[in-house]
Backbone and ligand atoms as CSV (ligand in chain L), in Angstrom:
chain,resi,resn,atom,element,x,y,z
A,1,MET,N,N,-64.996,-30.974,107.787
A,1,MET,CA,C,-65.743,-29.904,108.450
A,1,MET,C,C,-66.987,-30.482,109.110
A,2,SER,N,N,-67.192,-30.127,110.355
A,2,SER,CA,C,-68.329,-30.665,111.082
A,2,SER,C,C,-69.608,-29.932,110.736
A,3,GLU,N,N,-70.696,-30.667,110.848
A,3,GLU,CA,C,-72.007,-30.081,110.601
A,3,GLU,C,C,-72.383,-29.172,111.757
A,4,SER,N,N,-73.004,-28.063,111.444
A,4,SER,CA,C,-73.496,-27.188,112.497
A,4,SER,C,C,-75.018,-27.126,112.413
A,5,ILE,N,N,-75.616,-26.732,113.533
A,5,ILE,CA,C,-77.074,-26.577,113.607
A,5,ILE,C,C,-77.361,-25.119,113.936
A,6,ASN,N,N,-78.185,-24.488,113.121
A,6,ASN,CA,C,-78.611,-23.116,113.393
A,6,ASN,C,C,-79.743,-23.188,114.409
A,7,ILE,N,N,-79.482,-22.693,115.633
A,7,ILE,CA,C,-80.512,-22.825,116.666
A,7,ILE,C,C,-81.303,-21.535,116.856
A,8,GLY,N,N,-81.040,-20.546,116.024
A,8,GLY,CA,C,-81.826,-19.317,116.084
A,8,GLY,C,C,-80.926,-18.105,116.133
A,9,THR,N,N,-81.545,-16.960,116.346
A,9,THR,CA,C,-80.763,-15.726,116.398
A,9,THR,C,C,-80.305,-15.468,117.834
A,10,VAL,N,N,-79.358,-14.554,117.985
A,10,VAL,CA,C,-78.847,-14.247,119.324
A,10,VAL,C,C,-79.954,-13.679,120.210
A,11,GLU,N,N,-80.973,-13.079,119.608
A,11,GLU,CA,C,-82.079,-12.528,120.400
A,11,GLU,C,C,-83.021,-13.612,120.919
A,12,ASP,N,N,-82.929,-14.802,120.354
A,12,ASP,CA,C,-83.869,-15.864,120.750
A,12,ASP,C,C,-83.601,-16.411,122.148
A,13,ILE,N,N,-82.343,-16.276,122.629
A,13,ILE,CA,C,-82.011,-16.758,123.975
A,13,ILE,C,C,-81.530,-15.557,124.779
A,14,ASP,N,N,-82.318,-15.149,125.752
A,14,ASP,CA,C,-81.943,-13.997,126.577
A,14,ASP,C,C,-80.687,-14.310,127.383
A,15,GLU,N,N,-79.918,-13.258,127.688
A,15,GLU,CA,C,-78.751,-13.441,128.547
A,15,GLU,C,C,-79.208,-14.006,129.888
A,16,GLY,N,N,-78.493,-15.027,130.371
A,16,GLY,CA,C,-78.871,-15.672,131.622
A,16,GLY,C,C,-79.861,-16.811,131.425
A,17,GLU,N,N,-80.175,-17.118,130.163
A,17,GLU,CA,C,-81.120,-18.197,129.863
A,17,GLU,C,C,-80.426,-19.275,129.033
A,18,ALA,N,N,-81.114,-20.391,128.870
A,18,ALA,CA,C,-80.566,-21.503,128.089
A,18,ALA,C,C,-81.679,-22.182,127.321
A,19,THR,N,N,-81.296,-22.918,126.299
A,19,THR,CA,C,-82.263,-23.702,125.546
A,19,THR,C,C,-81.673,-25.089,125.323
A,20,VAL,N,N,-82.528,-26.063,125.116
A,20,VAL,CA,C,-82.068,-27.444,124.932
A,20,VAL,C,C,-82.288,-27.865,123.491
A,21,ILE,N,N,-81.219,-28.417,122.901
A,21,ILE,CA,C,-81.322,-29.021,121.575
A,21,ILE,C,C,-81.341,-30.530,121.798
A,22,SER,N,N,-82.446,-31.147,121.408
A,22,SER,CA,C,-82.667,-32.547,121.763
A,22,SER,C,C,-81.650,-33.477,121.102
A,23,ALA,N,N,-81.481,-34.639,121.727
A,23,ALA,CA,C,-80.568,-35.647,121.190
A,23,ALA,C,C,-80.941,-36.003,119.752
A,24,GLU,N,N,-82.245,-36.082,119.473
A,24,GLU,CA,C,-82.690,-36.425,118.121
A,24,GLU,C,C,-82.228,-35.359,117.134
A,25,GLU,N,N,-82.318,-34.109,117.571
A,25,GLU,CA,C,-81.983,-33.004,116.667
A,25,GLU,C,C,-80.468,-32.854,116.500
A,26,ASN,N,N,-79.717,-33.093,117.591
A,26,ASN,CA,C,-78.281,-32.815,117.493
A,26,ASN,C,C,-77.456,-34.037,117.079
A,27,GLY,N,N,-78.054,-35.229,117.161
A,27,GLY,CA,C,-77.385,-36.412,116.635
A,27,GLY,C,C,-76.298,-37.003,117.513
A,28,THR,N,N,-76.114,-36.512,118.739
A,28,THR,CA,C,-75.048,-37.030,119.595
A,28,THR,C,C,-75.521,-38.133,120.538
A,29,GLY,N,N,-76.834,-38.315,120.646
A,29,GLY,CA,C,-77.359,-39.276,121.606
A,29,GLY,C,C,-77.608,-38.662,122.971
A,30,GLU,N,N,-77.247,-37.395,123.151
A,30,GLU,CA,C,-77.453,-36.694,124.431
A,30,GLU,C,C,-78.063,-35.322,124.140
A,31,ASP,N,N,-78.969,-34.890,124.996
A,31,ASP,CA,C,-79.468,-33.524,124.869
A,31,ASP,C,C,-78.319,-32.544,125.134
A,32,ILE,N,N,-78.324,-31.430,124.424
A,32,ILE,CA,C,-77.293,-30.398,124.600
A,32,ILE,C,C,-77.970,-29.102,125.039
A,33,ALA,N,N,-77.436,-28.487,126.094
A,33,ALA,CA,C,-77.927,-27.187,126.555
A,33,ALA,C,C,-77.028,-26.094,125.983
A,34,VAL,N,N,-77.646,-25.077,125.409
A,34,VAL,CA,C,-76.908,-23.911,124.912
A,34,VAL,C,C,-77.251,-22.741,125.825
A,35,PHE,N,N,-76.231,-22.166,126.423
A,35,PHE,CA,C,-76.392,-21.114,127.427
A,35,PHE,C,C,-75.969,-19.763,126.853
A,36,HIS,N,N,-76.725,-18.724,127.180
A,36,HIS,CA,C,-76.299,-17.343,126.893
A,36,HIS,C,C,-75.787,-16.796,128.220
A,37,ALA,N,N,-74.475,-16.816,128.363
A,37,ALA,CA,C,-73.865,-16.472,129.644
A,37,ALA,C,C,-73.870,-14.969,129.884
A,38,GLU,N,N,-73.543,-14.621,131.120
A,38,GLU,CA,C,-73.573,-13.207,131.506
A,38,GLU,C,C,-72.371,-12.430,130.979
A,39,ASP,N,N,-71.434,-13.132,130.304
A,39,ASP,CA,C,-70.371,-12.393,129.606
A,39,ASP,C,C,-70.789,-12.068,128.179
A,40,GLY,N,N,-72.047,-12.417,127.833
A,40,GLY,CA,C,-72.579,-12.114,126.505
A,40,GLY,C,C,-72.321,-13.204,125.482
A,41,ASN,N,N,-71.516,-14.201,125.851
A,41,ASN,CA,C,-71.186,-15.277,124.905
A,41,ASN,C,C,-72.108,-16.483,125.083
A,42,PHE,N,N,-72.071,-17.347,124.084
A,42,PHE,CA,C,-72.870,-18.575,124.104
A,42,PHE,C,C,-71.947,-19.771,124.323
A,43,TYR,N,N,-72.420,-20.716,125.131
A,43,TYR,CA,C,-71.650,-21.922,125.432
A,43,TYR,C,C,-72.605,-23.106,125.407
A,44,ALA,N,N,-72.057,-24.304,125.133
A,44,ALA,CA,C,-72.902,-25.500,125.111
A,44,ALA,C,C,-72.258,-26.625,125.912
A,45,LEU,N,N,-73.071,-27.280,126.719
A,45,LEU,CA,C,-72.667,-28.459,127.487
A,45,LEU,C,C,-73.716,-29.540,127.292
A,46,ASN,N,N,-73.330,-30.808,127.499
A,46,ASN,CA,C,-74.360,-31.835,127.596
A,46,ASN,C,C,-75.341,-31.397,128.682
A,47,ASP,N,N,-76.631,-31.537,128.394
A,47,ASP,CA,C,-77.629,-30.966,129.303
A,47,ASP,C,C,-77.707,-31.700,130.631
A,48,ASN,N,N,-77.481,-33.017,130.618
A,48,ASN,CA,C,-77.658,-33.765,131.867
A,48,ASN,C,C,-76.457,-33.568,132.792
A,49,CYS,N,N,-76.747,-33.236,134.030
A,49,CYS,CA,C,-75.710,-33.066,135.047
A,49,CYS,C,C,-74.903,-34.355,135.170
A,50,THR,N,N,-73.586,-34.225,135.391
A,50,THR,CA,C,-72.743,-35.426,135.498
A,50,THR,C,C,-72.870,-36.090,136.866
A,51,HIS,N,N,-73.570,-35.461,137.811
A,51,HIS,CA,C,-73.739,-36.061,139.142
A,51,HIS,C,C,-74.840,-37.100,139.118
A,52,GLU,N,N,-76.068,-36.660,138.877
A,52,GLU,CA,C,-77.180,-37.598,138.759
A,52,GLU,C,C,-77.993,-37.190,137.542
A,53,THR,N,N,-79.309,-37.009,137.736
A,53,THR,CA,C,-80.139,-36.649,136.591
A,53,THR,C,C,-80.768,-35.293,136.822
A,54,ALA,N,N,-80.371,-34.331,136.029
A,54,ALA,CA,C,-80.935,-32.984,136.098
A,54,ALA,C,C,-80.581,-32.255,134.815
A,55,SER,N,N,-81.465,-31.374,134.398
A,55,SER,CA,C,-81.208,-30.550,133.218
A,55,SER,C,C,-80.444,-29.300,133.643
A,56,LEU,N,N,-79.213,-29.176,133.148
A,56,LEU,CA,C,-78.436,-27.972,133.494
A,56,LEU,C,C,-79.074,-26.722,132.892
A,57,ALA,N,N,-79.839,-26.890,131.814
A,57,ALA,CA,C,-80.526,-25.733,131.233
A,57,ALA,C,C,-81.554,-25.160,132.204
A,58,ASP,N,N,-82.000,-25.981,133.170
A,58,ASP,CA,C,-82.949,-25.508,134.182
A,58,ASP,C,C,-82.229,-24.907,135.388
A,59,GLY,N,N,-80.901,-24.893,135.335
A,59,GLY,CA,C,-80.121,-24.361,136.449
A,59,GLY,C,C,-79.998,-22.850,136.386
A,60,TRP,N,N,-79.077,-22.333,137.215
A,60,TRP,CA,C,-78.906,-20.886,137.329
A,60,TRP,C,C,-77.559,-20.491,136.755
A,61,ILE,N,N,-77.597,-19.541,135.846
A,61,ILE,CA,C,-76.366,-19.048,135.236
A,61,ILE,C,C,-75.873,-17.865,136.057
A,62,GLU,N,N,-74.595,-17.930,136.407
A,62,GLU,CA,C,-73.979,-16.814,137.110
A,62,GLU,C,C,-72.637,-16.571,136.451
A,63,GLY,N,N,-72.489,-15.444,135.807
A,63,GLY,CA,C,-71.254,-15.177,135.076
A,63,GLY,C,C,-71.091,-16.184,133.965
A,64,THR,N,N,-70.014,-16.978,134.043
A,64,THR,CA,C,-69.788,-18.038,133.048
A,64,THR,C,C,-69.842,-19.411,133.720
A,65,GLU,N,N,-70.714,-19.516,134.737
A,65,GLU,CA,C,-70.927,-20.792,135.422
A,65,GLU,C,C,-72.417,-21.111,135.426
A,66,VAL,N,N,-72.719,-22.412,135.538
A,66,VAL,CA,C,-74.118,-22.805,135.728
A,66,VAL,C,C,-74.197,-23.685,136.971
A,67,GLU,N,N,-75.231,-23.438,137.765
A,67,GLU,CA,C,-75.453,-24.220,138.981
A,67,GLU,C,C,-76.576,-25.209,138.731
A,68,CYS,N,N,-76.302,-26.489,139.003
A,68,CYS,CA,C,-77.315,-27.527,138.815
A,68,CYS,C,C,-78.518,-27.250,139.714
A,69,PRO,N,N,-79.738,-27.407,139.177
A,69,PRO,CA,C,-80.927,-27.106,139.972
A,69,PRO,C,C,-81.245,-28.157,141.036
A,70,VAL,N,N,-80.570,-29.315,141.006
A,70,VAL,CA,C,-80.930,-30.377,141.957
A,70,VAL,C,C,-80.048,-30.367,143.202
A,71,HIS,N,N,-78.715,-30.494,143.047
A,71,HIS,CA,C,-77.841,-30.529,144.233
A,71,HIS,C,C,-76.796,-29.418,144.214
A,72,SER,N,N,-76.963,-28.454,143.328
A,72,SER,CA,C,-76.165,-27.216,143.338
A,72,SER,C,C,-74.698,-27.356,142.953
A,73,ALA,N,N,-74.326,-28.439,142.270
A,73,ALA,CA,C,-72.970,-28.475,141.707
A,73,ALA,C,C,-72.864,-27.356,140.669
A,74,LYS,N,N,-71.666,-26.809,140.537
A,74,LYS,CA,C,-71.455,-25.758,139.541
A,74,LYS,C,C,-70.491,-26.249,138.472
A,75,PHE,N,N,-70.739,-25.806,137.252
A,75,PHE,CA,C,-69.898,-26.165,136.110
A,75,PHE,C,C,-69.462,-24.900,135.392
A,76,CYS,N,N,-68.203,-24.926,134.937
A,76,CYS,CA,C,-67.701,-23.843,134.092
A,76,CYS,C,C,-68.310,-24.010,132.702
A,77,LEU,N,N,-68.947,-22.963,132.205
A,77,LEU,CA,C,-69.570,-23.053,130.878
A,77,LEU,C,C,-68.522,-23.107,129.773
A,78,LYS,N,N,-67.329,-22.576,130.035
A,78,LYS,CA,C,-66.284,-22.549,128.993
A,78,LYS,C,C,-65.610,-23.913,128.835
A,79,SER,N,N,-65.311,-24.564,129.976
A,79,SER,CA,C,-64.529,-25.803,129.922
A,79,SER,C,C,-65.322,-27.044,130.305
A,80,GLY,N,N,-66.494,-26.857,130.917
A,80,GLY,CA,C,-67.282,-27.976,131.416
A,80,GLY,C,C,-66.813,-28.482,132.761
A,81,THR,N,N,-65.723,-27.951,133.287
A,81,THR,CA,C,-65.156,-28.419,134.550
A,81,THR,C,C,-66.173,-28.358,135.678
A,82,ALA,N,N,-66.225,-29.445,136.480
A,82,ALA,CA,C,-67.055,-29.445,137.689
A,82,ALA,C,C,-66.315,-28.630,138.747
A,83,LEU,N,N,-66.933,-27.556,139.227
A,83,LEU,CA,C,-66.245,-26.601,140.094
A,83,LEU,C,C,-66.456,-26.884,141.572
A,84,CYS,N,N,-67.487,-27.668,141.900
A,84,CYS,CA,C,-67.699,-27.978,143.310
A,84,CYS,C,C,-68.515,-29.251,143.436
A,85,MET,N,N,-68.481,-29.826,144.628
A,85,MET,CA,C,-69.247,-31.031,144.920
A,85,MET,C,C,-70.738,-30.704,144.826
A,86,PRO,N,N,-71.581,-31.711,144.576
A,86,PRO,CA,C,-71.231,-33.127,144.526
A,86,PRO,C,C,-70.750,-33.624,143.153
A,87,ALA,N,N,-70.684,-32.790,142.151
A,87,ALA,CA,C,-70.217,-33.274,140.850
A,87,ALA,C,C,-68.690,-33.310,140.830
A,88,THR,N,N,-68.132,-34.352,140.245
A,88,THR,CA,C,-66.679,-34.468,140.125
A,88,THR,C,C,-66.254,-34.694,138.678
A,89,ILE,N,N,-67.211,-34.960,137.824
A,89,ILE,CA,C,-66.907,-35.247,136.420
A,89,ILE,C,C,-67.299,-34.048,135.571
A,90,ALA,N,N,-66.414,-33.650,134.667
A,90,ALA,CA,C,-66.687,-32.503,133.799
A,90,ALA,C,C,-67.857,-32.792,132.867
A,91,ALA,N,N,-68.591,-31.749,132.536
A,91,ALA,CA,C,-69.641,-31.856,131.528
A,91,ALA,C,C,-68.986,-31.699,130.156
A,92,ARG,N,N,-69.479,-32.430,129.198
A,92,ARG,CA,C,-68.908,-32.375,127.852
A,92,ARG,C,C,-69.288,-31.062,127.168
A,93,THR,N,N,-68.299,-30.417,126.568
A,93,THR,CA,C,-68.562,-29.154,125.868
A,93,THR,C,C,-68.797,-29.405,124.383
A,94,HIS,N,N,-69.473,-28.456,123.763
A,94,HIS,CA,C,-69.654,-28.443,122.312
A,94,HIS,C,C,-69.415,-27.013,121.839
A,95,LYS,N,N,-68.821,-26.902,120.686
A,95,LYS,CA,C,-68.501,-25.575,120.147
A,95,LYS,C,C,-69.778,-24.826,119.755
A,96,VAL,N,N,-69.788,-23.532,120.045
A,96,VAL,CA,C,-70.873,-22.645,119.597
A,96,VAL,C,C,-70.213,-21.434,118.944
A,97,ALA,N,N,-70.751,-21.002,117.822
A,97,ALA,CA,C,-70.236,-19.800,117.167
A,97,ALA,C,C,-71.416,-18.938,116.751
A,98,VAL,N,N,-71.227,-17.635,116.810
A,98,VAL,CA,C,-72.251,-16.709,116.317
A,98,VAL,C,C,-71.819,-16.252,114.931
A,99,GLN,N,N,-72.692,-16.504,113.961
A,99,GLN,CA,C,-72.395,-16.139,112.573
A,99,GLN,C,C,-73.566,-15.351,112.013
A,100,ASP,N,N,-73.297,-14.110,111.615
A,100,ASP,CA,C,-74.339,-13.244,111.051
A,100,ASP,C,C,-75.570,-13.174,111.947
A,101,GLY,N,N,-75.322,-13.097,113.266
A,101,GLY,CA,C,-76.429,-12.950,114.199
A,101,GLY,C,C,-77.134,-14.246,114.543
A,102,HIS,N,N,-76.655,-15.364,113.989
A,102,HIS,CA,C,-77.264,-16.664,114.284
A,102,HIS,C,C,-76.343,-17.493,115.182
A,103,VAL,N,N,-76.945,-18.226,116.093
A,103,VAL,CA,C,-76.192,-19.069,117.011
A,103,VAL,C,C,-76.059,-20.453,116.377
A,104,MET,N,N,-74.816,-20.833,116.102
A,104,MET,CA,C,-74.545,-22.101,115.420
A,104,MET,C,C,-73.912,-23.072,116.415
A,105,LEU,N,N,-74.545,-24.232,116.567
A,105,LEU,CA,C,-74.043,-25.272,117.466
A,105,LEU,C,C,-73.318,-26.331,116.644
A,106,TYR,N,N,-72.128,-26.712,117.104
A,106,TYR,CA,C,-71.335,-27.766,116.452
A,106,TYR,C,C,-71.308,-28.981,117.382
A,107,PRO,N,N,-72.310,-29.867,117.285
A,107,PRO,CA,C,-72.347,-31.040,118.159
A,107,PRO,C,C,-71.115,-31.914,117.928
A,108,ASN,N,N,-70.578,-32.430,118.999
A,108,ASN,CA,C,-69.407,-33.319,118.961
A,108,ASN,C,C,-68.102,-32.604,118.670
A,109,VAL,N,N,-68.118,-31.272,118.552
A,109,VAL,CA,C,-66.867,-30.524,118.408
A,109,VAL,C,C,-66.598,-29.862,119.754
A,110,SER,N,N,-65.517,-30.246,120.398
A,110,SER,CA,C,-65.218,-29.699,121.724
A,110,SER,C,C,-65.015,-28.200,121.653
A,111,ALA,N,N,-65.505,-27.508,122.668
A,111,ALA,CA,C,-65.300,-26.058,122.745
A,111,ALA,C,C,-63.928,-25.739,123.302
A,112,VAL,N,N,-63.274,-26.753,123.858
A,112,VAL,CA,C,-61.974,-26.523,124.495
A,112,VAL,C,C,-60.883,-26.845,123.488
A,113,VAL,N,N,-60.032,-25.859,123.202
A,113,VAL,CA,C,-58.979,-26.083,122.199
A,113,VAL,C,C,-57.625,-26.246,122.874
L,1,FES,S1,S,-77.901,-33.849,139.857
L,1,FES,FE1,FE,-76.667,-32.089,139.530
L,1,FES,S2,S,-75.581,-31.857,141.370
L,1,FES,FE2,FE,-76.751,-33.650,141.684
């Protein structure tokens, strides 16, 4: 069973917003962005854009996609798939589950089954 990190309650991240769990805290060596998407669900991707250097948590959430704030590549929050140029490489996903009103992040556990 993988370790999970309690990153707070569902009220702590407004819909359409994201928070970053640092590499030190999550143990993966990469910062992880946790998004509260407009479908009401939570999703997690590696925070750094796969194109160059940008925090996806600073991007714009639309539905279940996030747009990079630097060159506007879009990523699917569910699968990490790069949906448009200039990004061509998928962002790594991590599992997120809501348990008793708390948002639990499972670093290194893929969200894609
Ligand atoms: S850094 Fe994200 S699209 Fe270029």
